[in-house]
N, C-alpha and C positions, 0 to 999 in steps of 0.2 A: 644360889645353887640351881643348876638347870634341871628341867624335867625330862623324864624319859618317855618314849612313845607309849609304853604300856600304861603309864600313869595318866597321860592325856586321854587315851582310849577309855580307860576305866572311869574317869570323871564324866566323859561324854555319855557313856552307857549307863551310868548311874542316873542321869537326868533323862536320857532318851533310851530306855531299855531295848526298844526294837531296832535301834540304829545299827547300820553296817558302817564300820569306821575303818578307814585305811589311812595310816599315818606314814609319812616319809620324812626322814631327817635330811634336810636339804644341804646342810653344810658339814655334817658330821660332828657338830659341836654341842648337840643337845639343846640348842637354843633357837634354831630356825627350822621350822617344820612346815610341811604341807599336809592338809587333812581333807579327805573326802568323806562327808557324812551324809548318809542316805537314811531317811526316817519317814515313816507315815505321819508322824507328828507335824511334819512340815506342810502337809496338804492344806491349801487355802491360805498359806502365809506368803508374804512377799519375801524376796531374797534377803532383804535387810532384817526382817523379823526372824528368818531362819538363822542367820548369822548371830543375831542377838541371843537366840536360844542356846547356841553352842557356847558363846562367850559366857553366858550365865552359868552354864554347866561347868565351866573352868574355875568358877568361884574366886574371881579376882586375881587369878594368877597371870593373866595376860598383862604384858608390860613389866612384870616383876620376874617371876621364875621362868616365864615363857616370853621370850623377847619378840618373836615373829611367828605368825601362823598364817600361811596362805590357805584360805578356806574356800572350799567348794561344797555346796549343799544341794540336795535334791530329794525327790520322793521316789519310792520304788516304782518300777514300771508297772502299768496296769496289767492285770492278769497273773502277777507273781504271787 
């Protein structure tokens, strides 16, 4: 069963409460999404570590309920 965007956002925010999350359904099938996740928790982490944090937040659903996630991560702009 596919995941919806709100469920993906909720899982990410559960693990990264300060995250700003933008989800886009790429194919309209609830199975292929793009996500932009911005969190202060990513400061000092490599891009790979940031992505691992997001995948951990999804609690094993990647590759099962969620087939594809084009992921972009970053930290908030300084001064915000």
